N, C-alpha and C positions, 0 to 999 in steps of 0.2 A: 956404703956400709951394709952389711947383711941384715936382713930383717928376720932371721931365724935364730931362735934361742933354745938351747938345750937345758932343761931343768932336770938335774939328777937328784933323785930322792932315795931314801932308804927303802922305798917300795918299788923302785924302778924309774925309768927315764920317761920324760914327757918333752916332746918337741913342739914348739909353738912357732907360728908365723905371725909377725906383727903387721898390722895394716897401717903403714906409714902414710898412705894416701888419704884415707878417710878419717884417721885419728892421729894426725901428726903430733899434736902436743902430748897426748897420752902415751903414744908409742915411743916418742923421744924421751919422755920422762922415765918410762920403764927401762929403756936402753941405758940411760945414765946410771940407774941403780944397778943394773947388771954389770956394767963396766967397772963400777966401784966395788963390786963384790958384796954389795949390801945384802943380797938374799942368801948368801952362803951361810949355812948353819942357822937358818931361821926355820920355822915350822909352819905346817898347815895347822892353824890354831882353832879353826872353826869348821866342823864337818857336819853337814845336815843332809842325810840321805834323801834322794829324790829332789834335791834343790841345788846345793852348791858346796864346794870346798873352798875355804878362804885361807890365804897365807900372805907372807911378805912383810910382817911387821913385828914378830915376836921371836925371841930366842927360845931355846929348848927349856930354859927356866921360866918361861912366860914373862920375861922382861920385855917391855915395849922399847923398840929401837928408836933413836933420834932420826928424824927424816928431814928432807928438804922442805921448802915451802910448798903449800898445796897448789894444785893446778886448776885451770878452768875446765869445767865439765863439758866434754864433747859428745854427750849422749845423743844430741840431735844431728848425728852424722850418717844416718841411714842404716847403720849396723844394728842388728837385733841380738838380744840375749838368747841365743839358740844353744842347744846342747853342744858342748865342746868349745864354746867361745869363752874368752877371758874378758872381764870387765873390772873397772876400778871400784874398790870399796870406798865408802865415804860416810860422813855423818849426815845429819839432816840438812846441812848446808851443801847445796849442789856442787859448789866449787871448793870442796874440802879434801879431795883425794890427794894422797901423797904416795905411799909405796904399796899399801895393801891392795891385793887383787883377789878375785875369785874366779873359779872355773865353773860354768853352768853344767849341771848334771843332766838337765833336761831343758826343753824350751821354756823360758821364763819371760813370756811376753809382758807380764805386769811390771817388769823392771825396765822396759823400753821407754824412751822419751815419747811423750804424747803432747805435752804443752809445757809452758813455763810453770804452771801449777803442778805438773807431774814431770819433773826434769829427768827422771830416769838415771840409769847407770851406764857409763861410757864403755862400750865394747871397743877393744883395741887389738885383739889378736884371736887366733883360733888354734886349737890343738891339731897338729897334722900327724903326729905319731904318739902313741902312749895313752890313748883314751881308755884302754884296759887298765892302766895304772891308776888313772883318775878314778875309774869305777871301783877299783880295789880300795883306794883310799876312802871312798865314800861309805865303805862298809865297816870301818874300824869302830871299835867300841869308844863311846864318848861319855863324858861326865862334866861335872862342874869343877872349875879351878878359880878360886877367889870370886871375882865378880863375873866371870865368864862361863857361859853355858856352851855345850856342844864341843868341848875340848877333848881331843883324843886322849884316852887314858895312857896310851903308849905313844910317845912322840913320833909324828910323821915329819921327818926332817928333810928340808931342802938342803942337800949337801953342797950343791953349787948350781949357779945359773951362768951360762956362758954363751957368747955370740958365736955362731958357727958359720 
């Protein structure tokens, strides 16, 4: 199976390469969501310039989608939260990641695994084409929507995510 995924957005295309070797649980989980069409018509719902853009869990109407069970945190896999890498979003529970992911806009070493006390965020892929699209998304105007901050005022839509 290919480890390349094309994410088509209303701002342009982003191609990513999954690291099935170093993040097998996380990459496989992401691929299952891609195969199911889960990410289609979702949005990048959290955009923080000079930090990251986050998506994969909300519809254009800011309705949270139903997900599979959470997965084990693989942040201790040697991969670092560098510019252009993708990592899983999660709650304070290290093993709570489901479908939401983020793309690092810069090197965010403070998100890396350092110990069980600082479990980090699991990197599982990297952008291979379309980093200019990621950067363009990072500059959109944001505001508050319900309980959520940093939400683009004009939806940044993931039109589709497909294995290529």
